[in-house]
Structure formats: C-alpha cells, structure tokens
KEMAR-213236 format. One record per residue (C-alpha): residue in one letter; x, y, z; residue number from 1. Coordinates in steps of 0.25 Angstrom, whole numbers. Example, Ala and Ser with C-alpha at 12.3 -4.5 7.8 and 13.67 -1.06 7.14 Angstrom:
<sites>
@aa: A u: 49 v: -18 w: 31 i: 1
@aa: S u: 55 v: -4 w: 29 i: 2
</sites>
This chain:
<sites>
@aa: M u: 48 v: -59 w: 100 i: 1
@aa: I u: 62 v: -53 w: 103 i: 2
@aa: G u: 65 v: -39 w: 98 i: 3
@aa: K u: 57 v: -27 w: 98 i: 4
@aa: Y u: 52 v: -16 w: 88 i: 5
@aa: V u: 61 v: -4 w: 87 i: 6
@aa: P u: 57 v: 7 w: 77 i: 7
@aa: F u: 67 v: 14 w: 68 i: 8
@aa: T u: 73 v: 27 w: 73 i: 9
@aa: G u: 82 v: 37 w: 67 i: 10
@aa: N u: 79 v: 44 w: 53 i: 11
@aa: I u: 66 v: 37 w: 49 i: 12
@aa: D u: 63 v: 46 w: 38 i: 13
@aa: Q u: 74 v: 41 w: 30 i: 14
@aa: L u: 67 v: 28 w: 28 i: 15
@aa: K u: 59 v: 36 w: 18 i: 16
@aa: Y u: 68 v: 30 w: 7 i: 17
@aa: F u: 64 v: 16 w: 11 i: 18
@aa: L u: 49 v: 19 w: 13 i: 19
@aa: A u: 48 v: 25 w: -1 i: 20
@aa: S u: 54 v: 13 w: -8 i: 21
@aa: L u: 44 v: 3 w: -1 i: 22
@aa: K u: 33 v: 10 w: -9 i: 23
@aa: N u: 39 v: 3 w: -21 i: 24
@aa: S u: 42 v: -11 w: -16 i: 25
@aa: R u: 32 v: -18 w: -24 i: 26
@aa: N u: 38 v: -12 w: -37 i: 27
@aa: K u: 52 v: -10 w: -34 i: 28
@aa: K u: 64 v: -16 w: -25 i: 29
@aa: I u: 66 v: -10 w: -12 i: 30
@aa: R u: 80 v: -12 w: -7 i: 31
@aa: I u: 86 v: -13 w: 7 i: 32
@aa: A u: 100 v: -14 w: 11 i: 33
@aa: H u: 104 v: -21 w: 24 i: 34
@aa: F u: 118 v: -19 w: 28 i: 35
@aa: G u: 123 v: -25 w: 41 i: 36
@aa: D u: 134 v: -33 w: 49 i: 37
@aa: S u: 133 v: -48 w: 52 i: 38
@aa: Q u: 120 v: -46 w: 58 i: 39
@aa: I u: 113 v: -46 w: 45 i: 40
@aa: Q u: 122 v: -57 w: 39 i: 41
@aa: G u: 115 v: -68 w: 32 i: 42
@aa: D u: 103 v: -59 w: 28 i: 43
@aa: V u: 99 v: -60 w: 43 i: 44
@aa: I u: 89 v: -49 w: 46 i: 45
@aa: S u: 90 v: -44 w: 32 i: 46
@aa: E u: 83 v: -56 w: 27 i: 47
@aa: Y u: 71 v: -54 w: 36 i: 48
@aa: I u: 70 v: -39 w: 33 i: 49
@aa: R u: 69 v: -43 w: 19 i: 50
@aa: E u: 59 v: -53 w: 21 i: 51
@aa: K u: 50 v: -44 w: 29 i: 52
@aa: L u: 51 v: -33 w: 20 i: 53
@aa: Q u: 49 v: -41 w: 7 i: 54
@aa: N u: 37 v: -47 w: 13 i: 55
@aa: K u: 31 v: -33 w: 15 i: 56
@aa: Y u: 36 v: -26 w: 2 i: 57
@aa: G u: 40 v: -38 w: -7 i: 58
@aa: G u: 53 v: -42 w: -13 i: 59
@aa: K u: 60 v: -56 w: -15 i: 60
@aa: G u: 74 v: -59 w: -14 i: 61
@aa: A u: 86 v: -58 w: -5 i: 62
@aa: G u: 92 v: -45 w: -11 i: 63
@aa: Y u: 106 v: -43 w: -12 i: 64
@aa: L u: 117 v: -54 w: -10 i: 65
@aa: S u: 132 v: -53 w: -11 i: 66
@aa: I u: 140 v: -61 w: -20 i: 67
@aa: Q u: 147 v: -67 w: -8 i: 68
@aa: S u: 143 v: -67 w: 6 i: 69
@aa: N u: 148 v: -73 w: 20 i: 70
@aa: D u: 134 v: -75 w: 25 i: 71
@aa: I u: 129 v: -86 w: 15 i: 72
@aa: K u: 128 v: -97 w: 26 i: 73
@aa: I u: 119 v: -89 w: 35 i: 74
@aa: R u: 110 v: -82 w: 24 i: 75
@aa: Q u: 97 v: -89 w: 23 i: 76
@aa: T u: 90 v: -80 w: 12 i: 77
@aa: T u: 99 v: -84 w: 1 i: 78
@aa: E u: 109 v: -95 w: -2 i: 79
@aa: H u: 121 v: -88 w: -7 i: 80
@aa: T u: 133 v: -96 w: -13 i: 81
@aa: F u: 145 v: -92 w: -21 i: 82
@aa: S u: 159 v: -97 w: -26 i: 83
@aa: D u: 171 v: -94 w: -18 i: 84
@aa: D u: 179 v: -87 w: -29 i: 85
@aa: W u: 173 v: -73 w: -28 i: 86
@aa: D u: 183 v: -62 w: -24 i: 87
@aa: F u: 174 v: -56 w: -13 i: 88
@aa: A u: 176 v: -44 w: -4 i: 89
@aa: S u: 167 v: -37 w: 5 i: 90
@aa: V u: 167 v: -26 w: 16 i: 91
@aa: I u: 169 v: -37 w: 26 i: 92
@aa: T u: 181 v: -44 w: 19 i: 93
@aa: R u: 194 v: -39 w: 13 i: 94
@aa: N u: 193 v: -32 w: -1 i: 95
@aa: P u: 208 v: -32 w: -6 i: 96
@aa: K u: 203 v: -29 w: -20 i: 97
@aa: Q u: 195 v: -17 w: -16 i: 98
@aa: L u: 182 v: -22 w: -23 i: 99
@aa: P u: 170 v: -13 w: -22 i: 100
@aa: F u: 159 v: -18 w: -13 i: 101
@aa: G u: 145 v: -20 w: -17 i: 102
@aa: L u: 132 v: -17 w: -9 i: 103
@aa: S u: 135 v: -29 w: 1 i: 104
@aa: G u: 149 v: -24 w: 4 i: 105
@aa: S u: 155 v: -35 w: -5 i: 106
@aa: V u: 160 v: -38 w: -19 i: 107
@aa: A u: 163 v: -51 w: -26 i: 108
@aa: V u: 172 v: -53 w: -39 i: 109
@aa: P u: 170 v: -67 w: -46 i: 110
@aa: K u: 179 v: -76 w: -53 i: 111
@aa: P u: 174 v: -84 w: -66 i: 112
@aa: G u: 165 v: -94 w: -60 i: 113
@aa: S u: 162 v: -87 w: -47 i: 114
@aa: W u: 147 v: -89 w: -43 i: 115
@aa: I u: 136 v: -85 w: -33 i: 116
@aa: K u: 123 v: -91 w: -30 i: 117
@aa: Y u: 111 v: -85 w: -23 i: 118
@aa: K u: 99 v: -94 w: -19 i: 119
@aa: S u: 86 v: -90 w: -12 i: 120
@aa: T u: 82 v: -97 w: 0 i: 121
@aa: N u: 68 v: -100 w: 6 i: 122
@aa: Y u: 72 v: -94 w: 19 i: 123
@aa: L u: 64 v: -82 w: 17 i: 124
@aa: K u: 53 v: -79 w: 7 i: 125
@aa: S u: 59 v: -65 w: 3 i: 126
@aa: T u: 72 v: -72 w: -2 i: 127
@aa: S u: 67 v: -85 w: -7 i: 128
@aa: S u: 68 v: -81 w: -22 i: 129
@aa: F u: 71 v: -69 w: -31 i: 130
@aa: N u: 67 v: -64 w: -45 i: 131
@aa: I u: 79 v: -55 w: -48 i: 132
@aa: A u: 94 v: -56 w: -46 i: 133
@aa: R u: 103 v: -44 w: -47 i: 134
@aa: L u: 119 v: -46 w: -48 i: 135
@aa: F u: 127 v: -33 w: -45 i: 136
@aa: Y u: 141 v: -32 w: -49 i: 137
@aa: S u: 152 v: -22 w: -55 i: 138
@aa: N u: 165 v: -22 w: -62 i: 139
@aa: A u: 161 v: -31 w: -74 i: 140
@aa: D u: 162 v: -30 w: -89 i: 141
@aa: E u: 158 v: -36 w: -102 i: 142
@aa: S u: 166 v: -49 w: -99 i: 143
@aa: S u: 160 v: -51 w: -85 i: 144
@aa: K u: 151 v: -63 w: -86 i: 145
@aa: I u: 142 v: -71 w: -76 i: 146
@aa: Q u: 131 v: -82 w: -76 i: 147
@aa: Y u: 119 v: -83 w: -68 i: 148
@aa: R u: 108 v: -93 w: -65 i: 149
@aa: I u: 94 v: -92 w: -59 i: 150
@aa: N u: 88 v: -104 w: -52 i: 151
@aa: N u: 98 v: -114 w: -58 i: 152
@aa: G u: 93 v: -110 w: -72 i: 153
@aa: Q u: 100 v: -105 w: -85 i: 154
@aa: T u: 114 v: -99 w: -84 i: 155
@aa: V u: 113 v: -84 w: -88 i: 156
@aa: N u: 126 v: -77 w: -93 i: 157
@aa: V u: 128 v: -62 w: -91 i: 158
@aa: V u: 139 v: -52 w: -95 i: 159
@aa: L u: 139 v: -42 w: -83 i: 160
@aa: N u: 138 v: -27 w: -85 i: 161
@aa: K u: 151 v: -18 w: -86 i: 162
@aa: G u: 153 v: -8 w: -75 i: 163
@aa: D u: 160 v: -3 w: -63 i: 164
@aa: D u: 147 v: 0 w: -56 i: 165
@aa: V u: 137 v: -10 w: -50 i: 166
@aa: Q u: 130 v: -18 w: -61 i: 167
@aa: E u: 118 v: -26 w: -60 i: 168
@aa: L u: 114 v: -39 w: -67 i: 169
@aa: L u: 99 v: -42 w: -66 i: 170
@aa: I u: 95 v: -57 w: -66 i: 171
@aa: D u: 81 v: -59 w: -68 i: 172
@aa: P u: 77 v: -74 w: -66 i: 173
@aa: K u: 63 v: -71 w: -72 i: 174
@aa: A u: 58 v: -80 w: -61 i: 175
@aa: T u: 59 v: -82 w: -46 i: 176
@aa: A u: 73 v: -86 w: -43 i: 177
@aa: T u: 80 v: -93 w: -31 i: 178
@aa: L u: 94 v: -95 w: -36 i: 179
@aa: L u: 105 v: -86 w: -43 i: 180
@aa: E u: 118 v: -91 w: -48 i: 181
@aa: I u: 129 v: -81 w: -53 i: 182
@aa: K u: 142 v: -85 w: -59 i: 183
@aa: F u: 154 v: -76 w: -64 i: 184
@aa: V u: 159 v: -81 w: -78 i: 185
@aa: S u: 170 v: -73 w: -83 i: 186
@aa: G u: 175 v: -59 w: -86 i: 187
@aa: K u: 178 v: -47 w: -78 i: 188
@aa: Q u: 175 v: -50 w: -63 i: 189
@aa: P u: 164 v: -41 w: -58 i: 190
@aa: Y u: 162 v: -36 w: -44 i: 191
@aa: F u: 150 v: -44 w: -40 i: 192
@aa: Y u: 142 v: -37 w: -28 i: 193
@aa: G u: 129 v: -46 w: -26 i: 194
@aa: V u: 116 v: -51 w: -31 i: 195
@aa: S u: 102 v: -47 w: -27 i: 196
@aa: L u: 90 v: -57 w: -27 i: 197
@aa: E u: 77 v: -50 w: -28 i: 198
@aa: S u: 64 v: -48 w: -35 i: 199
@aa: N u: 57 v: -36 w: -42 i: 200
@aa: S u: 52 v: -28 w: -31 i: 201
@aa: G u: 51 v: -27 w: -15 i: 202
@aa: I u: 61 v: -26 w: -4 i: 203
@aa: Y u: 76 v: -31 w: -4 i: 204
@aa: V u: 84 v: -32 w: 8 i: 205
@aa: D u: 99 v: -33 w: 5 i: 206
@aa: N u: 107 v: -39 w: 16 i: 207
@aa: F u: 122 v: -34 w: 17 i: 208
@aa: P u: 129 v: -40 w: 29 i: 209
@aa: M u: 143 v: -36 w: 33 i: 210
@aa: P u: 147 v: -44 w: 45 i: 211
@aa: G u: 157 v: -38 w: 54 i: 212
@aa: N u: 154 v: -24 w: 49 i: 213
@aa: N u: 150 v: -12 w: 56 i: 214
@aa: G u: 144 v: -6 w: 43 i: 215
@aa: A u: 155 v: 4 w: 40 i: 216
@aa: S u: 160 v: -5 w: 28 i: 217
@aa: L u: 148 v: 0 w: 21 i: 218
@aa: L u: 157 v: 11 w: 17 i: 219
@aa: D u: 165 v: 2 w: 9 i: 220
@aa: L u: 154 v: -1 w: -1 i: 221
@aa: P u: 157 v: 9 w: -13 i: 222
@aa: L u: 147 v: 20 w: -14 i: 223
@aa: D u: 146 v: 18 w: -29 i: 224
@aa: N u: 143 v: 3 w: -28 i: 225
@aa: L u: 132 v: 6 w: -18 i: 226
@aa: R u: 126 v: 17 w: -27 i: 227
@aa: D u: 126 v: 7 w: -38 i: 228
@aa: F u: 119 v: -3 w: -30 i: 229
@aa: D u: 108 v: 7 w: -26 i: 230
@aa: K u: 105 v: 9 w: -40 i: 231
@aa: Y u: 101 v: -5 w: -41 i: 232
@aa: F u: 95 v: -7 w: -27 i: 233
@aa: H u: 90 v: 7 w: -23 i: 234
@aa: Y u: 91 v: 4 w: -8 i: 235
@aa: S u: 80 v: 11 w: 0 i: 236
@aa: L u: 84 v: 5 w: 14 i: 237
@aa: I u: 98 v: 2 w: 20 i: 238
@aa: I u: 98 v: -5 w: 34 i: 239
@aa: L u: 112 v: -5 w: 41 i: 240
@aa: S u: 113 v: -16 w: 52 i: 241
@aa: Y u: 127 v: -14 w: 58 i: 242
@aa: G u: 133 v: -13 w: 72 i: 243
@aa: N u: 137 v: -27 w: 77 i: 244
@aa: N u: 151 v: -24 w: 73 i: 245
@aa: V u: 153 v: -11 w: 80 i: 246
@aa: S u: 158 v: -13 w: 94 i: 247
@aa: S u: 170 v: -7 w: 102 i: 248
@aa: S u: 173 v: -2 w: 116 i: 249
@aa: N u: 179 v: 10 w: 109 i: 250
@aa: R u: 167 v: 19 w: 107 i: 251
@aa: G u: 174 v: 26 w: 96 i: 252
@aa: I u: 171 v: 15 w: 87 i: 253
@aa: F u: 156 v: 19 w: 88 i: 254
@aa: T u: 159 v: 33 w: 83 i: 255
@aa: V u: 167 v: 27 w: 71 i: 256
@aa: Y u: 155 v: 18 w: 68 i: 257
@aa: E u: 146 v: 29 w: 68 i: 258
@aa: K u: 154 v: 37 w: 58 i: 259
@aa: K u: 156 v: 25 w: 49 i: 260
@aa: M u: 141 v: 21 w: 49 i: 261
@aa: T u: 137 v: 35 w: 47 i: 262
@aa: N u: 146 v: 35 w: 34 i: 263
@aa: V u: 140 v: 22 w: 30 i: 264
@aa: I u: 126 v: 27 w: 30 i: 265
@aa: E u: 130 v: 39 w: 22 i: 266
@aa: H u: 137 v: 30 w: 12 i: 267
@aa: L u: 124 v: 21 w: 11 i: 268
@aa: R u: 116 v: 34 w: 10 i: 269
@aa: T u: 124 v: 39 w: -2 i: 270
@aa: A u: 124 v: 25 w: -9 i: 271
@aa: F u: 109 v: 23 w: -6 i: 272
@aa: P u: 102 v: 37 w: -6 i: 273
@aa: N u: 88 v: 32 w: -6 i: 274
@aa: A u: 90 v: 22 w: 5 i: 275
@aa: S u: 85 v: 23 w: 20 i: 276
@aa: I u: 95 v: 18 w: 30 i: 277
@aa: I u: 92 v: 11 w: 43 i: 278
@aa: M u: 103 v: 7 w: 53 i: 279
@aa: V u: 100 v: -5 w: 62 i: 280
@aa: S u: 107 v: -4 w: 75 i: 281
@aa: V u: 116 v: -14 w: 81 i: 282
@aa: N u: 109 v: -26 w: 87 i: 283
@aa: D u: 112 v: -30 w: 101 i: 284
@aa: K u: 126 v: -34 w: 102 i: 285
@aa: T u: 131 v: -42 w: 114 i: 286
@aa: I u: 143 v: -45 w: 123 i: 287
@aa: K u: 144 v: -57 w: 132 i: 288
@aa: Q u: 144 v: -54 w: 147 i: 289
@aa: A u: 145 v: -66 w: 157 i: 290
@aa: N u: 135 v: -76 w: 151 i: 291
@aa: R u: 126 v: -66 w: 143 i: 292
@aa: F u: 127 v: -57 w: 131 i: 293
@aa: I u: 123 v: -42 w: 133 i: 294
@aa: T u: 123 v: -30 w: 124 i: 295
@aa: N u: 137 v: -25 w: 120 i: 296
@aa: P u: 139 v: -12 w: 126 i: 297
@aa: D u: 143 v: -7 w: 113 i: 298
@aa: V u: 128 v: -8 w: 108 i: 299
@aa: P u: 123 v: 5 w: 114 i: 300
@aa: F u: 135 v: 13 w: 108 i: 301
@aa: L u: 133 v: 7 w: 95 i: 302
@aa: L u: 118 v: 10 w: 95 i: 303
@aa: E u: 120 v: 24 w: 99 i: 304
@aa: T u: 130 v: 25 w: 87 i: 305
@aa: Q u: 120 v: 19 w: 77 i: 306
@aa: K u: 110 v: 29 w: 82 i: 307
@aa: R u: 120 v: 41 w: 79 i: 308
@aa: I u: 123 v: 35 w: 65 i: 309
@aa: V u: 108 v: 35 w: 62 i: 310
@aa: E u: 106 v: 49 w: 67 i: 311
@aa: K u: 118 v: 54 w: 59 i: 312
@aa: S u: 114 v: 47 w: 47 i: 313
@aa: K u: 99 v: 49 w: 48 i: 314
@aa: I u: 95 v: 35 w: 46 i: 315
@aa: T u: 85 v: 25 w: 52 i: 316
@aa: F u: 89 v: 17 w: 64 i: 317
@aa: W u: 84 v: 3 w: 70 i: 318
@aa: N u: 88 v: -1 w: 83 i: 319
@aa: L u: 90 v: -16 w: 82 i: 320
@aa: W u: 97 v: -17 w: 96 i: 321
@aa: E u: 84 v: -11 w: 102 i: 322
@aa: A u: 75 v: -20 w: 93 i: 323
@aa: M u: 82 v: -33 w: 98 i: 324
@aa: G u: 79 v: -28 w: 113 i: 325
@aa: G u: 91 v: -20 w: 116 i: 326
@aa: N u: 101 v: -23 w: 127 i: 327
@aa: N u: 105 v: -38 w: 128 i: 328
@aa: S u: 95 v: -42 w: 118 i: 329
@aa: M u: 104 v: -50 w: 109 i: 330
@aa: N u: 104 v: -60 w: 120 i: 331
@aa: E u: 89 v: -62 w: 119 i: 332
@aa: W u: 90 v: -63 w: 104 i: 333
@aa: V u: 100 v: -74 w: 105 i: 334
@aa: N u: 92 v: -82 w: 116 i: 335
@aa: Y u: 78 v: -80 w: 109 i: 336
@aa: S u: 71 v: -92 w: 103 i: 337
@aa: P u: 74 v: -93 w: 92 i: 338
@aa: P u: 87 v: -86 w: 93 i: 339
@aa: M u: 87 v: -72 w: 87 i: 340
@aa: A u: 102 v: -70 w: 88 i: 341
@aa: L u: 114 v: -79 w: 87 i: 342
@aa: K u: 122 v: -84 w: 98 i: 343
@aa: D u: 133 v: -74 w: 95 i: 344
@aa: F u: 124 v: -64 w: 101 i: 345
@aa: A u: 126 v: -55 w: 89 i: 346
@aa: H u: 118 v: -60 w: 77 i: 347
@aa: F u: 104 v: -63 w: 74 i: 348
@aa: T u: 99 v: -76 w: 70 i: 349
@aa: Q u: 90 v: -76 w: 58 i: 350
@aa: V u: 78 v: -76 w: 67 i: 351
@aa: G u: 83 v: -64 w: 74 i: 352
@aa: G u: 86 v: -58 w: 61 i: 353
@aa: E u: 72 v: -59 w: 57 i: 354
@aa: R u: 67 v: -53 w: 70 i: 355
@aa: V u: 77 v: -41 w: 68 i: 356
@aa: A u: 71 v: -39 w: 54 i: 357
@aa: E u: 57 v: -40 w: 59 i: 358
@aa: L u: 60 v: -29 w: 69 i: 359
@aa: F u: 67 v: -20 w: 59 i: 360
@aa: V u: 57 v: -22 w: 48 i: 361
@aa: S u: 46 v: -19 w: 58 i: 362
@aa: A u: 53 v: -6 w: 62 i: 363
@aa: L u: 55 v: -3 w: 47 i: 364
@aa: L u: 40 v: -5 w: 43 i: 365
@aa: D u: 35 v: 3 w: 55 i: 366
@aa: T u: 44 v: 14 w: 51 i: 367
@aa: I u: 40 v: 13 w: 36 i: 368
@aa: S u: 25 v: 14 w: 41 i: 369
@aa: K u: 27 v: 26 w: 49 i: 370
@aa: I u: 35 v: 34 w: 39 i: 371
@aa: S u: 26 v: 31 w: 28 i: 372
@aa: N u: 13 v: 35 w: 35 i: 373
</sites>
C-alpha cells in the first residue's frame, strides 16, 4: 500500500488533554475540530478520521455542518441543501455588513421562508443517522420564530432564545433520524452559524474547510464566539491542515506565515484552553517540469517553517509530506490504482483521503498508547 507510517513529533505531552477525554467516550461526547484548506473540502480525510475513531470509541453523526456551504456537490457523508435567499458571509467571501463569524468561519442571515435540509447518507456507517440535532445561532429575540421537521414528520414551531451570545436549540427526535429540515418563519433575523448532527456519546470530528486559505483567517473568528462554542462542545483536540496556499519565490512570505500561524495557535489556545493541538504538515506540492510533476521547491522551506511554528507553540506535529513518501510522491499517488490523488496533482481522491486518515489515526493511536502507559 502506498504511504508509510510516520510518528508524531514535537510536544507529545500536550496530547494529555485529548487522552484524558477519551476515558469518558462511552459516557460523554469527545469533540475534535479539523480546520484546513481545500484539501479537506467535502469532508475528505475528516470523514475517515471520524469513521475510524467512532468505530473504536463510539459515536454516530456527521457533527457540525454550516448553514450554507460551497462543497455540497462533493460531500458524500451528508446531503446538504438550502434556499438561495440567505445573506451569507465567510472568511473566504466578502463580508460588507461585518457579520460575526461562527465556528466554521461563516454566518448566514435568513429571510422569512429561508430553509436548510440535512440528510444522512449510507456512504459511511458513522454518518448514516443521528439521534440529536443542535442548532447554533445568536442575535434573536422573542419575535424570532422557526419551524423544524424530522424524517418528514410533524412540523414543530419554536421561538428562539434572546441573546447576543451564541445560543443552542436542542432538537431531540426521540428516535434514530436521517433527515432534518429547518425553516425561518418570521421576526428578528438571527445570525445562524450551523447545525450539529450527533448522538449521546462518543467522538465527533467537525470538518471546517477553508479553500484558498493559509490558515491566517482563523484570526477573523471572534474570540467571544469561539469561547461560546467551547462551552457547548468542550473541544479536546484541534487538527490544523494548512500549507497548500503558502507559496512564493519571496522567502520573506514564510516568515510572515510563521508569525501569523503562531498567532492563530495562540488564538485557538485562548478560545479552547482544554484542547490539544496537532499541526499536519503540507502534503507534497508539485510543479510541472517537462512531462512530469516534481516537488515544488517551496516545500522544504514550508516544512521547516511549520516545524518552527510547532516548536515555538509547543504543539504536536505530523509530517504528511513524509507519510506520502516524501520527494515527488504526489506523482505516485496520482498514478496509483485506484488513484489516490486527482489529476490536478494537488488534492486527494476520497480513496487517498482514507489512506491519509488511516496513516494519521495510526500515528495518533500509537502515541496515545505510548503516553498512557
């Protein structure tokens, strides 16, 4: 099989937060946030980390999903549809009204009649159903009314809670569910952030892709909102998968990136003080030379920069570039049968994403075994 085992490096001891949470996975929910660029878009990689960890520690459901998303056509784990009348902003779009972003780096404001639907699929066992849904929002008052339906059942009318901080609406289907529909009816327009599909215990991996981003935009997520979300989710692990969008012949760019990502990690650590943090390195990035694709000469500079970020921030590091096979390995992943990466020589296929997740989870479980003994 392509790819190889690569252990975690850096500060392994700070994984104690995640390790401690695992002891309660049969009774409580364990939450992992996976932030990244387009490499994790469509739940790629995240979906299999979730599947493999839920198989071991329990849990059922796709976790956190935005109100609106640009990856609905490639996401296999959940069918996500929505009306086209939401006022939407995110860290990768314009935000002229300066709306406050939620956990996924986005926010959506409805008009009367605006709707969203989430339908579980049978693509993976872990996301084939859910037992609880949670809607997160702010800026509502006693006039803000919504409706929801589970599994095409009876419509339930709800008046949202008042408050400027992040609020939660808990939706309990009282049975296994596969479809959730939510519609805004009338009143003051809230800021809707997202919905989480889950069950009563086990592990949840929340997928937060930000295509075209180098990770610095995480600083645009308001600290107060992140702290509010941590009150509901109690994150014990954060995975950062960035690097594909850091490239320049000007080596000063890497110094700027180093400073920004160090600040990002401090921002996240302040918001989620009980979370371990793992930085996943850039994958093999390529340039075309004659008739073949070779490793971009920026990659060694970027890897060294990411290692310095890890050392300064005292977090854990996983070298995906090395796990892929190192120099010129993307070419091998593209031409493998079945293909592990797309013909753009930049992104993984879903099969390749599963292999990356397998290698990552193997290193994670191996580390957990070592530090728990």
